[in-house]
TIDO-367683 format. One record per residue (C-alpha): z, x, y; residue number from 1. Coordinates in steps of 0.1 Angstrom, whole numbers. Layout:
<site z="Z" x="X" y="Y" resi="NUM"/>
...
This chain:
<site z="181" x="15" y="-76" resi="1"/>
<site z="149" x="17" y="-56" resi="2"/>
<site z="140" x="-15" y="-37" resi="3"/>
<site z="110" x="-22" y="-15" resi="4"/>
<site z="104" x="-51" y="7" resi="5"/>
<site z="71" x="-59" y="23" resi="6"/>
<site z="63" x="-80" y="54" resi="7"/>
<site z="35" x="-87" y="78" resi="8"/>
<site z="11" x="-107" y="58" resi="9"/>
<site z="-7" x="-135" y="77" resi="10"/>
<site z="-39" x="-155" y="81" resi="11"/>
<site z="-64" x="-138" y="103" resi="12"/>
<site z="-101" x="-142" y="112" resi="13"/>
<site z="-128" x="-118" y="101" resi="14"/>
<site z="-127" x="-87" y="123" resi="15"/>
<site z="-91" x="-92" y="131" resi="16"/>
<site z="-61" x="-68" y="125" resi="17"/>
<site z="-28" x="-69" y="108" resi="18"/>
<site z="1" x="-45" y="103" resi="19"/>
<site z="20" x="-46" y="71" resi="20"/>
<site z="54" x="-30" y="68" resi="21"/>
<site z="74" x="-18" y="39" resi="22"/>
<site z="110" x="-8" y="38" resi="23"/>
<site z="122" x="13" y="9" resi="24"/>
<site z="158" x="17" y="0" resi="25"/>
<site z="175" x="38" y="-27" resi="26"/>
<site z="149" x="65" y="-26" resi="27"/>
<site z="166" x="99" y="-29" resi="28"/>
<site z="139" x="123" y="-39" resi="29"/>
<site z="118" x="142" y="-14" resi="30"/>
<site z="87" x="144" y="-34" resi="31"/>
<site z="77" x="108" y="-38" resi="32"/>
<site z="48" x="86" y="-28" resi="33"/>
<site z="47" x="52" y="-14" resi="34"/>
<site z="17" x="31" y="-12" resi="35"/>
<site z="-1" x="-3" y="-14" resi="36"/>
<site z="-21" x="-20" y="-40" resi="37"/>
<site z="-35" x="-55" y="-38" resi="38"/>
<site z="-45" x="-83" y="-61" resi="39"/>
<site z="-69" x="-112" y="-53" resi="40"/>
<site z="-70" x="-143" y="-74" resi="41"/>
<site z="-89" x="-138" y="-106" resi="42"/>
<site z="-93" x="-101" y="-99" resi="43"/>
<site z="-77" x="-69" y="-111" resi="44"/>
<site z="-52" x="-50" y="-91" resi="45"/>
<site z="-68" x="-25" y="-67" resi="46"/>
<site z="-52" x="6" y="-51" resi="47"/>
<site z="-54" x="4" y="-13" resi="48"/>
<site z="-36" x="35" y="2" resi="49"/>
<site z="-9" x="59" y="-6" resi="50"/>
<site z="12" x="84" y="14" resi="51"/>
<site z="35" x="112" y="6" resi="52"/>
<site z="62" x="109" y="34" resi="53"/>
<site z="73" x="145" y="29" resi="54"/>
<site z="41" x="160" y="42" resi="55"/>
<site z="22" x="130" y="54" resi="56"/>
<site z="-8" x="134" y="31" resi="57"/>
<site z="-25" x="102" y="24" resi="58"/>
<site z="-54" x="87" y="4" resi="59"/>
<site z="-75" x="55" y="8" resi="60"/>
<site z="-96" x="34" y="-15" resi="61"/>
<site z="-133" x="36" y="-7" resi="62"/>
<site z="-133" x="-1" y="2" resi="63"/>
<site z="-108" x="4" y="30" resi="64"/>
<site z="-115" x="39" y="43" resi="65"/>
<site z="-121" x="40" y="80" resi="66"/>
<site z="-105" x="5" y="85" resi="67"/>
<site z="-70" x="9" y="72" resi="68"/>
<site z="-44" x="35" y="83" resi="69"/>
<site z="-12" x="43" y="65" resi="70"/>
<site z="18" x="59" y="81" resi="71"/>
<site z="55" x="64" y="75" resi="72"/>
<site z="86" x="66" y="96" resi="73"/>
<site z="108" x="88" y="75" resi="74"/>
<site z="139" x="82" y="96" resi="75"/>
<site z="137" x="45" y="90" resi="76"/>
<site z="124" x="47" y="54" resi="77"/>
<site z="96" x="25" y="65" resi="78"/>
<site z="59" x="27" y="58" resi="79"/>
<site z="32" x="9" y="77" resi="80"/>
<site z="-4" x="-2" y="68" resi="81"/>
<site z="-25" x="-8" y="99" resi="82"/>
<site z="-55" x="-29" y="89" resi="83"/>
<site z="-84" x="-33" y="112" resi="84"/>
<site z="-118" x="-50" y="110" resi="85"/>
<site z="-106" x="-72" y="82" resi="86"/>
<site z="-130" x="-89" y="59" resi="87"/>
<site z="-128" x="-119" y="36" resi="88"/>
<site z="-128" x="-96" y="6" resi="89"/>
<site z="-95" x="-81" y="19" resi="90"/>
<site z="-78" x="-114" y="11" resi="91"/>
<site z="-51" x="-107" y="-15" resi="92"/>
<site z="-14" x="-103" y="-21" resi="93"/>
<site z="-5" x="-68" y="-10" resi="94"/>
<site z="23" x="-50" y="-28" resi="95"/>
<site z="42" x="-20" y="-16" resi="96"/>
<site z="52" x="4" y="-43" resi="97"/>
<site z="70" x="37" y="-49" resi="98"/>
<site z="63" x="65" y="-73" resi="99"/>
<site z="92" x="89" y="-79" resi="100"/>
<site z="82" x="117" y="-102" resi="101"/>
<site z="55" x="143" y="-95" resi="102"/>
<site z="34" x="131" y="-125" resi="103"/>
<site z="36" x="95" y="-113" resi="104"/>
<site z="28" x="105" y="-78" resi="105"/>
<site z="-3" x="124" y="-90" resi="106"/>
<site z="-16" x="94" y="-110" resi="107"/>
<site z="-9" x="70" y="-82" resi="108"/>
<site z="-28" x="92" y="-57" resi="109"/>
<site z="-58" x="96" y="-80" resi="110"/>
<site z="-60" x="60" y="-90" resi="111"/>
<site z="-57" x="48" y="-54" resi="112"/>
<site z="-84" x="72" y="-41" resi="113"/>
<site z="-107" x="58" y="-67" resi="114"/>
<site z="-99" x="22" y="-59" resi="115"/>
<site z="-85" x="17" y="-94" resi="116"/>
<site z="-53" x="0" y="-105" resi="117"/>
<site z="-24" x="24" y="-98" resi="118"/>
<site z="4" x="-1" y="-105" resi="119"/>
<site z="13" x="15" y="-139" resi="120"/>
<site z="21" x="48" y="-121" resi="121"/>
<site z="46" x="32" y="-97" resi="122"/>
<site z="83" x="30" y="-105" resi="123"/>
<site z="90" x="0" y="-84" resi="124"/>
<site z="72" x="-25" y="-62" resi="125"/>
<site z="81" x="-55" y="-41" resi="126"/>
<site z="72" x="-92" y="-43" resi="127"/>
<site z="41" x="-89" y="-22" resi="128"/>
<site z="29" x="-103" y="11" resi="129"/>
<site z="-1" x="-125" y="14" resi="130"/>
<site z="-31" x="-115" y="36" resi="131"/>
<site z="-58" x="-141" y="41" resi="132"/>
<site z="-89" x="-134" y="60" resi="133"/>
<site z="-110" x="-164" y="70" resi="134"/>
<site z="-147" x="-162" y="74" resi="135"/>
């Protein structure tokens, strides 16, 4: 059973930085993707970023490109999201999620790159971590 646990959410001021972490356990396939989507109150889920740990390829939603950086430490089964120059509109619950099949990986990557909701493509996600950016 795949499990993911997020951490690192906090309250920061506009322009500040945060690093989110996600530990994935039970992942046995090489060709999987792990990523983040977020949901703000009253808004739809939005893809943020996604990475394929096997080759390091990654995608970002247009709203975060140039500000957020995703990376993975494959030896630790851990993925990180470095968030810089945070804005109030980044306030949301951030969820870490894993896609396990090639088809689901493709959909998750495409949806994330478009800033659409990729959650249906993921096989498993965590309980989320709250990021709040004050103006």
